[in-house]
C-alpha positions as CSV (number, residue, x, y, z in Angstrom):
1,M,-5.3,16.6,-14.9
2,K,-3.1,15.2,-17.5
3,L,-1.6,18.5,-18.5
4,V,-0.8,21.3,-16.1
5,A,-2.2,24.7,-17.0
6,G,0.6,26.4,-18.8
7,R,2.3,23.3,-20.1
8,S,-0.1,23.0,-23.0
9,N,-2.0,26.3,-23.3
10,G,-3.2,26.4,-26.9
11,R,0.0,27.6,-28.5
12,Q,1.4,24.5,-30.0
13,R,2.1,24.2,-33.8
14,G,-1.1,23.8,-35.8
15,L,-3.5,25.0,-33.1
16,A,-4.0,28.5,-34.7
17,L,-5.2,26.9,-37.9
18,A,-7.4,24.4,-35.9
19,L,-9.0,27.2,-33.9
20,T,-9.7,29.2,-37.1
21,L,-11.5,26.2,-38.6
22,A,-13.3,25.7,-35.3
23,V,-14.6,29.2,-35.2
24,A,-16.0,28.8,-38.8
25,L,-17.7,25.6,-37.9
26,A,-19.1,27.1,-34.7
27,A,-20.7,29.9,-36.7
28,V,-22.7,27.4,-38.7
29,A,-23.5,25.4,-35.5
30,L,-24.8,28.5,-33.7
31,A,-26.9,29.6,-36.6
32,S,-28.7,26.2,-36.4
33,L,-29.1,26.3,-32.7
34,G,-30.9,29.6,-32.2
35,S,-30.9,30.9,-28.6
36,A,-29.1,28.6,-26.2
37,P,-31.0,27.4,-23.1
38,G,-29.6,28.2,-19.7
39,A,-28.3,25.6,-17.3
40,S,-31.5,25.7,-15.3
41,G,-33.3,24.2,-18.4
42,R,-31.7,20.8,-17.9
43,P,-33.9,18.0,-16.5
44,L,-33.5,17.5,-12.8
45,G,-31.1,14.7,-12.2
46,A,-29.8,14.6,-15.7
47,L,-26.2,13.7,-16.3
48,V,-24.1,16.7,-17.2
49,V,-21.7,16.0,-20.1
50,G,-18.8,18.4,-20.8
51,V,-15.1,18.9,-21.5
52,A,-12.0,19.5,-19.4
53,T,-9.6,21.5,-21.5
54,E,-7.7,24.7,-21.8
55,E,-7.5,25.5,-25.5
56,M,-10.1,28.2,-25.3
57,K,-7.9,30.4,-23.1
58,G,-6.3,33.3,-24.8
59,T,-8.0,32.9,-28.2
60,S,-8.8,36.1,-30.1
61,D,-12.5,35.6,-29.6
62,N,-12.2,34.6,-25.9
63,G,-13.4,31.1,-26.8
64,A,-16.6,32.1,-28.7
65,G,-15.9,29.6,-31.5
66,F,-14.9,27.0,-29.0
67,Y,-18.1,27.3,-27.0
68,G,-20.1,27.4,-30.1
69,L,-18.7,24.0,-31.1
70,M,-19.4,22.7,-27.6
71,R,-23.0,23.8,-27.8
72,S,-23.4,22.1,-31.2
73,A,-22.1,18.9,-29.6
74,N,-24.7,19.2,-26.8
75,L,-21.9,19.6,-24.2
76,S,-22.9,21.7,-21.2
77,M,-20.0,22.1,-18.8
78,S,-16.6,23.6,-19.3
79,R,-13.8,23.1,-16.8
80,I,-11.4,26.0,-16.4
81,V,-8.1,25.6,-14.5
82,V,-7.1,28.4,-12.1
83,T,-3.7,28.2,-10.6
84,W,-2.6,29.8,-7.3
85,D,0.8,31.1,-6.5
86,P,1.4,31.7,-2.7
87,S,4.2,34.2,-3.6
88,N,1.6,36.5,-5.0
89,P,-1.4,35.3,-3.1
90,M,-4.2,37.5,-4.4
91,D,-3.2,37.5,-8.1
92,I,-5.6,35.7,-10.4
93,R,-3.3,34.4,-13.0
94,E,-4.7,34.6,-16.6
95,H,-7.5,36.7,-15.3
96,A,-8.4,38.2,-18.6
97,A,-8.4,34.9,-20.4
98,I,-10.5,33.2,-17.7
99,A,-13.0,36.1,-17.6
100,G,-13.4,36.1,-21.3
101,A,-13.9,32.3,-21.5
102,A,-16.3,32.2,-18.6
103,D,-18.4,35.0,-20.1
104,Q,-18.5,33.2,-23.5
105,A,-19.5,29.9,-21.9
106,I,-22.2,31.2,-19.6
107,A,-23.7,33.3,-22.5
108,R,-24.3,30.0,-24.3
109,G,-25.8,28.2,-21.3
110,I,-22.6,26.3,-20.5
111,T,-21.8,25.7,-16.9
112,V,-18.3,26.8,-15.8
113,L,-16.4,24.6,-13.4
114,F,-13.3,26.1,-11.8
115,V,-10.5,23.8,-10.8
116,V,-8.3,25.7,-8.4
117,T,-4.9,24.2,-7.7
118,G,-1.3,25.2,-7.0
119,V,1.3,26.4,-9.5
120,N,3.5,23.5,-8.5
121,P,3.1,20.3,-6.5
122,R,4.6,21.7,-3.3
123,V,2.2,24.6,-2.9
124,F,-0.2,23.0,-0.4
125,G,2.3,21.0,1.6
126,P,3.1,23.9,4.1
127,A,0.4,24.6,6.6
128,E,0.9,28.4,6.2
129,N,0.0,28.2,2.5
130,R,-3.2,26.2,3.3
131,M,-4.1,29.0,5.7
132,M,-3.6,31.7,3.0
133,F,-5.5,29.9,0.3
134,P,-9.1,30.5,1.5
135,A,-8.7,34.3,1.2
136,Y,-7.7,33.8,-2.5
137,L,-10.7,31.6,-3.1
138,Q,-13.0,34.3,-1.7
139,H,-11.3,36.9,-3.9
140,L,-11.9,34.6,-6.9
141,A,-15.5,34.0,-6.0
142,R,-16.1,37.7,-5.7
143,Q,-14.5,38.3,-9.1
144,F,-16.5,35.6,-10.7
145,P,-19.9,35.5,-8.9
146,Q,-21.4,33.8,-12.0
147,V,-19.3,30.7,-11.3
148,K,-21.0,28.3,-8.9
149,N,-18.9,25.1,-9.2
150,Y,-15.4,24.6,-7.8
151,V,-13.0,21.7,-7.5
152,V,-10.4,22.3,-4.8
153,G,-7.0,20.7,-5.7
154,N,-6.1,18.4,-8.4
155,E,-5.0,14.7,-8.0
156,P,-3.7,15.2,-4.5
157,N,-3.0,11.4,-4.3
158,V,-0.1,11.5,-6.9
159,T,3.3,13.1,-6.4
160,Y,3.2,14.8,-9.8
161,F,0.5,17.2,-8.4
162,W,1.0,17.0,-4.6
163,R,4.1,16.7,-2.5
164,P,4.9,15.2,-0.2
165,Q,2.7,12.1,-0.3
166,F,4.5,10.3,2.6
167,D,6.7,11.4,5.5
168,E,10.2,10.1,6.1
169,A,8.7,7.2,8.1
170,G,6.7,6.1,5.1
171,Q,3.3,7.3,6.6
172,P,0.8,9.1,4.3
173,V,0.6,12.8,4.9
174,S,-1.1,14.2,1.8
175,P,-4.7,13.0,2.8
176,A,-4.6,14.9,6.1
177,A,-3.1,18.0,4.5
178,F,-5.8,17.8,1.8
179,V,-8.6,17.5,4.3
180,D,-7.3,20.6,6.0
181,L,-7.2,22.5,2.7
182,L,-10.6,21.2,1.7
183,A,-12.3,22.2,5.0
184,R,-10.9,25.7,4.9
185,S,-11.8,26.1,1.2
186,Y,-15.4,24.8,1.8
187,D,-16.0,27.2,4.6
188,A,-14.5,30.1,2.7
189,L,-16.6,29.6,-0.5
190,K,-19.8,28.9,1.4
191,A,-19.3,32.2,3.3
192,I,-19.3,34.0,0.0
193,D,-22.2,32.1,-1.5
194,P,-23.9,29.0,0.1
195,S,-25.1,27.9,-3.4
196,I,-21.5,27.3,-4.6
197,R,-20.9,23.5,-5.0
198,V,-17.5,22.4,-3.7
199,S,-15.9,19.3,-5.1
200,G,-13.0,17.7,-3.4
201,G,-10.1,15.9,-4.9
202,G,-9.9,15.2,-8.6
203,L,-8.5,11.9,-7.4
204,D,-6.4,10.0,-9.8
205,A,-7.7,6.5,-10.6
206,R,-4.4,4.8,-9.7
207,G,-1.9,4.9,-6.9
208,N,0.8,2.4,-5.8
209,D,0.7,3.0,-2.0
210,D,4.5,2.8,-2.1
211,P,6.5,5.6,-0.4
212,N,9.7,4.0,-1.9
213,A,8.5,3.7,-5.4
214,V,11.0,4.5,-8.1
215,S,8.5,6.7,-9.8
216,N,4.9,8.0,-9.3
217,I,4.9,7.8,-5.5
218,S,1.2,7.9,-4.9
219,I,-1.8,6.7,-2.9
220,S,-4.6,4.6,-4.4
221,P,-8.0,6.5,-4.4
222,T,-9.7,4.0,-2.1
223,R,-7.0,4.2,0.5
224,F,-6.7,8.0,0.1
225,I,-10.4,8.3,0.9
226,H,-9.8,6.1,4.0
227,Y,-7.0,8.4,5.2
228,M,-9.2,11.4,4.5
229,G,-11.8,9.9,6.9
230,V,-9.2,9.3,9.6
231,A,-8.0,12.9,9.3
232,Y,-11.6,14.3,9.3
233,R,-12.4,12.3,12.5
234,Q,-9.2,13.4,14.2
235,S,-9.9,17.0,13.4
236,G,-13.1,17.0,15.4
237,R,-15.0,18.7,12.6
238,T,-18.8,18.2,12.5
239,T,-19.7,19.9,9.3
240,P,-19.1,18.9,5.6
241,I,-15.9,19.5,3.6
242,M,-17.4,18.8,0.2
243,D,-20.6,18.6,-1.8
244,E,-19.1,16.3,-4.4
245,L,-16.1,14.0,-4.8
246,S,-14.1,14.8,-7.9
247,F,-12.6,11.8,-9.5
248,H,-10.6,11.1,-12.7
249,P,-11.6,7.6,-13.9
250,Y,-9.3,7.2,-16.9
251,P,-9.0,3.7,-18.2
252,A,-5.7,1.9,-17.4
253,S,-5.1,1.7,-21.1
254,A,-6.9,3.2,-24.1
255,K,-7.5,-0.3,-25.3
256,D,-9.7,-1.0,-22.2
257,A,-13.5,-1.1,-22.5
258,V,-15.7,1.2,-20.4
259,G,-16.7,-1.8,-18.2
260,R,-13.2,-3.0,-17.4
261,S,-12.6,-3.0,-13.7
262,Y,-9.4,-2.0,-11.9
263,A,-7.8,-4.2,-9.3
264,W,-8.7,-3.0,-5.8
265,P,-7.7,-0.5,-4.4
266,N,-7.6,1.5,-7.6
267,A,-10.8,2.3,-9.4
268,G,-12.3,3.3,-12.8
269,I,-15.7,4.0,-14.2
270,A,-16.8,0.4,-13.5
271,D,-15.6,0.6,-9.9
272,L,-17.5,3.6,-8.6
273,D,-19.3,1.5,-6.0
274,R,-15.8,0.7,-4.6
275,L,-15.3,4.4,-3.9
276,K,-18.9,4.8,-2.5
277,Q,-18.1,2.0,-0.1
278,A,-14.8,3.7,0.8
279,L,-16.7,7.0,1.5
280,W,-19.2,5.2,3.7
281,D,-16.4,3.5,5.6
282,A,-14.5,6.8,6.0
283,F,-17.3,9.2,6.9
284,R,-20.2,7.2,8.3
285,G,-21.7,8.8,11.3
286,T,-19.9,12.1,10.8
287,G,-20.9,15.6,9.6
288,Q,-19.7,14.7,6.0
289,P,-22.5,13.1,4.0
290,T,-21.8,9.9,2.2
291,V,-23.2,8.9,-1.2
292,E,-26.3,7.5,0.5
293,E,-26.8,10.8,2.2
294,G,-26.5,13.0,-0.9
295,L,-22.8,13.2,-1.8
296,R,-22.4,13.1,-5.6
297,F,-19.5,12.4,-8.0
298,N,-18.0,15.0,-10.4
299,L,-16.0,12.9,-12.9
300,N,-14.2,15.9,-14.3
301,E,-11.5,14.1,-16.3
302,T,-11.5,11.0,-18.5
303,G,-10.8,10.0,-22.0
304,W,-9.6,7.5,-24.6
305,Q,-6.6,8.4,-26.7
306,V,-6.8,7.6,-30.4
307,E,-4.3,6.8,-33.1
308,I,-3.6,9.5,-35.7
309,S,-4.3,8.5,-39.3
310,S,-1.7,9.2,-42.0
311,A,-4.1,11.8,-43.5
312,N,-4.0,13.8,-40.3
313,T,-0.4,13.5,-39.2
314,P,0.7,16.9,-40.7
315,A,-1.3,18.6,-37.8
316,Y,0.8,16.7,-35.2
317,Y,4.4,16.5,-34.1
318,G,6.5,14.4,-31.8
319,R,6.1,10.8,-30.8
320,E,3.2,8.9,-29.2
321,V,4.1,7.5,-25.8
322,S,0.8,6.0,-24.6
323,D,-1.6,3.3,-25.7
324,V,-4.1,4.3,-28.3
325,T,-7.4,3.0,-29.7
326,D,-9.1,3.6,-33.1
327,E,-11.6,6.4,-33.6
328,A,-14.6,4.2,-33.9
329,T,-13.8,2.5,-30.6
330,Q,-13.3,5.9,-28.9
331,A,-16.7,7.0,-30.2
332,G,-18.4,3.8,-29.0
333,N,-16.7,4.2,-25.6
334,Y,-17.9,7.7,-25.1
335,A,-21.5,6.8,-26.0
336,E,-21.4,3.7,-23.7
337,M,-19.9,5.8,-20.9
338,I,-22.6,8.4,-21.1
339,R,-25.4,5.9,-21.1
340,Y,-23.8,3.9,-18.2
341,L,-23.2,7.0,-16.0
342,A,-26.7,8.4,-16.7
343,C,-28.0,5.4,-14.8
344,D,-26.0,6.1,-11.7
345,P,-27.9,8.8,-9.7
346,S,-24.8,9.6,-7.7
347,V,-22.9,10.9,-10.7
348,R,-23.7,14.5,-11.5
349,S,-21.2,15.2,-14.3
350,V,-18.6,13.6,-16.6
351,L,-16.1,15.7,-18.5
352,I,-14.0,14.3,-21.4
353,Y,-10.4,15.5,-21.2
354,R,-9.7,17.7,-24.2
355,F,-12.2,18.8,-26.7
356,M,-9.5,19.3,-29.3
357,D,-6.3,17.2,-29.5
358,D,-3.0,18.5,-28.3
359,A,-0.8,18.7,-31.4
360,N,2.1,17.2,-29.5
361,L,1.8,13.4,-29.6
362,A,3.7,13.1,-26.3
363,Q,0.7,14.8,-24.7
364,W,-3.0,13.9,-25.1
365,Q,-5.1,13.1,-28.2
366,S,-8.5,12.1,-26.7
367,G,-10.5,14.9,-28.2
368,M,-13.6,14.9,-30.4
369,I,-11.8,17.3,-32.7
370,R,-8.5,16.6,-34.3
371,A,-5.6,19.1,-34.1
372,D,-6.4,20.4,-37.6
373,G,-9.9,21.3,-36.6
374,S,-11.7,18.4,-38.3
375,R,-14.2,16.4,-36.3
376,R,-13.8,12.8,-35.3
377,Q,-16.7,10.3,-35.2
378,S,-16.9,10.8,-31.5
379,F,-18.1,14.4,-32.0
380,D,-21.3,13.2,-33.7
381,T,-21.6,10.2,-31.4
382,V,-21.5,12.3,-28.2
383,R,-23.8,14.9,-29.7
384,D,-26.4,12.3,-30.7
385,T,-26.1,10.3,-27.4
386,V,-26.7,13.3,-25.3
387,A,-29.6,14.4,-27.5
388,Q,-31.2,10.9,-27.4
389,T,-30.9,10.4,-23.7
390,G,-31.1,14.0,-22.4
391,G,-28.6,12.8,-19.8
392,M,-31.3,10.5,-18.4
393,C,-31.2,6.8,-17.7
394,A,-32.7,4.7,-20.5
395,G,-32.9,1.6,-18.4
396,Q,-32.8,0.7,-14.7
397,E,-31.0,3.0,-12.3
398,R,-28.3,1.4,-10.3
399,A,-28.9,1.8,-6.6
400,F,-26.1,1.6,-4.1
401,R,-26.3,0.2,-0.6
402,H,-23.1,0.0,1.5
403,E,-21.8,-3.4,2.5
404,T,-21.6,-4.4,6.2
405,G,-19.5,-7.5,5.4
406,V,-16.3,-8.0,3.4
407,V,-16.9,-7.3,-0.3
408,G,-16.8,-10.5,-2.4
409,A,-15.7,-12.7,0.6
410,A,-15.6,-16.5,0.0
411,A,-14.1,-19.6,1.5
412,T,-13.4,-23.0,0.0
413,F,-13.1,-25.8,2.5
414,R,-11.7,-29.3,2.0
415,L,-13.6,-31.7,4.1
416,G,-12.4,-35.2,3.3
417,R,-11.7,-37.6,6.1
418,K,-8.2,-37.0,7.5
419,P,-5.9,-39.6,9.1
420,V,-5.3,-39.4,12.8
421,R,-1.6,-39.1,12.1
422,G,-2.2,-36.2,9.7
423,T,-0.7,-32.8,10.5
424,S,-1.7,-30.7,7.5
425,F,-4.9,-28.7,7.8
426,N,-5.8,-25.8,5.3
427,F,-8.4,-24.2,3.2
428,S,-8.6,-21.1,0.9
429,V,-10.2,-17.7,1.2
430,T,-10.6,-14.7,-1.1
431,A,-12.3,-11.3,-1.3
432,E,-12.8,-8.4,-3.7
433,E,-11.0,-6.1,-1.2
434,S,-8.0,-6.6,1.0
435,A,-8.8,-8.1,4.4
436,T,-7.3,-9.8,7.4
437,S,-8.3,-13.3,8.5
438,E,-8.6,-15.1,11.8
439,S,-9.1,-18.9,11.4
440,K,-9.8,-21.7,13.8
441,I,-10.2,-25.5,13.9
442,M,-13.0,-26.2,16.3
443,R,-14.0,-29.6,17.8
444,V,-17.7,-30.5,17.6
445,P,-19.7,-33.3,19.2
446,T,-21.1,-34.9,16.1
447,K,-21.0,-34.9,12.3
448,A,-23.9,-32.4,12.4
449,G,-21.3,-29.7,13.1
450,L,-22.5,-26.4,14.5
451,S,-26.2,-25.6,14.8
452,R,-27.7,-22.6,13.1
453,S,-27.7,-20.6,16.3
454,Q,-24.1,-21.6,17.0
455,R,-23.1,-20.5,13.4
456,A,-24.8,-17.2,14.0
457,N,-22.6,-16.6,17.1
458,V,-19.6,-18.5,16.0
459,G,-17.2,-15.9,17.5
460,A,-18.3,-17.0,20.9
461,Y,-17.1,-20.5,20.2
462,F,-13.7,-19.6,18.9
463,G,-12.1,-19.6,22.3
464,Q,-14.2,-22.3,23.8
465,T,-13.7,-25.2,21.4
466,S,-10.8,-24.2,19.1
467,V,-7.9,-26.6,19.0
468,A,-5.8,-24.6,16.4
469,G,-5.6,-21.1,15.1
470,A,-4.1,-19.1,12.3
471,T,-4.1,-15.4,11.2
472,G,-3.2,-13.9,7.9
473,S,-4.0,-11.3,5.3
474,V,-6.0,-11.6,2.1
475,Q,-4.9,-9.4,-0.8
476,A,-7.9,-8.4,-3.0
477,R,-8.7,-11.0,-5.7
478,W,-6.0,-13.4,-4.5
479,V,-6.8,-16.8,-3.2
480,P,-4.4,-17.5,-0.3
481,L,-4.2,-20.7,1.5
482,V,-5.0,-20.6,5.3
483,Q,-2.4,-23.0,6.7
484,F,-2.6,-24.1,10.3
485,P,0.6,-25.0,12.2
486,A,1.5,-28.6,11.7
487,K,0.0,-30.6,14.6
488,R,-1.9,-33.8,15.1
489,Q,-5.4,-33.7,16.5
490,K,-7.4,-36.3,18.4
491,A,-9.9,-38.5,16.6
492,G,-13.3,-36.9,16.3
493,W,-15.4,-34.4,14.4
494,Y,-14.2,-30.9,13.6
495,V,-15.2,-27.7,11.7
496,Y,-13.2,-24.9,10.2
497,A,-14.2,-21.3,10.9
498,V,-12.7,-18.1,9.5
499,K,-13.6,-14.4,10.2
500,L,-12.5,-11.9,7.5
501,S,-12.3,-8.2,8.4
502,A,-12.1,-5.5,5.8
503,E,-8.7,-3.7,5.8
504,L,-10.2,-0.2,5.6
505,N,-13.0,-0.8,8.1
506,P,-12.4,-3.7,10.5
507,E,-16.0,-3.4,11.7
508,R,-17.1,-4.9,8.4
509,T,-16.7,-8.7,8.9
510,T,-17.8,-11.9,7.2
511,T,-17.6,-15.3,8.9
512,F,-17.6,-18.7,7.3
513,V,-18.0,-22.1,9.0
514,S,-17.4,-25.4,7.2
515,G,-19.4,-28.5,7.5
516,A,-18.0,-31.2,9.8
517,F,-15.0,-33.3,8.8
518,R,-13.7,-36.5,10.5
519,I,-10.2,-37.1,11.9
520,G,-9.4,-40.8,12.3
């Protein structure tokens, strides 16, 4: 969540005019739509496209114009933020605004998604607050029985929304606390209505994994999932904690294309398989389903910020502080994103952050509608893309199968003949994820090296025939040199062997054996 509910609540300069224009446009749009289909009318398995925004709260029409515009853009899910204050634990803040917006959305066949989070980043740190929270969720569910989709928490892997991230010893504490909160929340909501879908996380795409960082102390999403799995297993729980994983795959820069990958262990839209693997590593063999067992993604925040043209600057104020792209590129990115995600059966929904721009340039301008109420190119592009695809894949669906080895592992050996007086022996390794390495130099009888059966069981030969060893670490996408201790070896034939083990699941290993090389 780029803006906390309350920090930007639809009351900035220029927003009143924009909403007035929006209502007028919505009236035209609704007239052309006729009666709106219900959520049950969507094709089974179709990608749900919607918006994550708060500007409909507190409007004079309870968001009627806003949701009319959403319907005219073929958008079918609206995220509404609900904040909990443990000092008044049963009070539903902004109750009237939430109720009005939810009714207006549902009346137009738009699914409502509640994101329930704390009023400040320290709310869920204390265990006593986590124990109080489920009663509030049940109260909320009883007040809004028409809402069947919940996200529990918001970006618990970043210090801006969850504190503390680490303890004084530098060990991560937020993942275990979040698992505790999520388990309690899941049970509470399912007790009210088993059909409620519970999403966990809203994980930020980026984290630095540094408890001593100068700013943004955070945990990368891949490692956060790993720590969640550790906490889940330690809890002894045998039932699920979530139906979906909520994730915020913003691009690292608005100048980035949809397909640009993050460096491991962070992740974006192009890296969802990385998170699927992390979920398998974390929860395989437990009561929490992995993606291959039915867990789905709720991508309930993403967006590309755009530059403001001189013609539209009167509707804005302040100074831009982030990277921006042009409006045509934003429109193309949104269309590409929808088509790409529609071909991933594990993704249930994607929500664009903000439908209408924040007028404050220091905040977020990724909307399909400018702050003055005029439409960007992306409005028509999203509308047409959803209409053309129906949220369905137009090509080949992308199947996922978990890896049992190290992702992207490779080794490059140098096998030229070496002098008997030589003492330098090395080769390079790499992987698409961080790993540890165990390497050996092994003496073999002939230049044939190891047989096929010996290669298949090379671990058994490590201790029997090795004459030198080295251990190390492999940082994702780096190509470190495996350097053995300087030592002469006897004349003869040798091979290199290296076993890489995935950092987040050492049971996943990949072994490489070189051809034979001659010493002397």
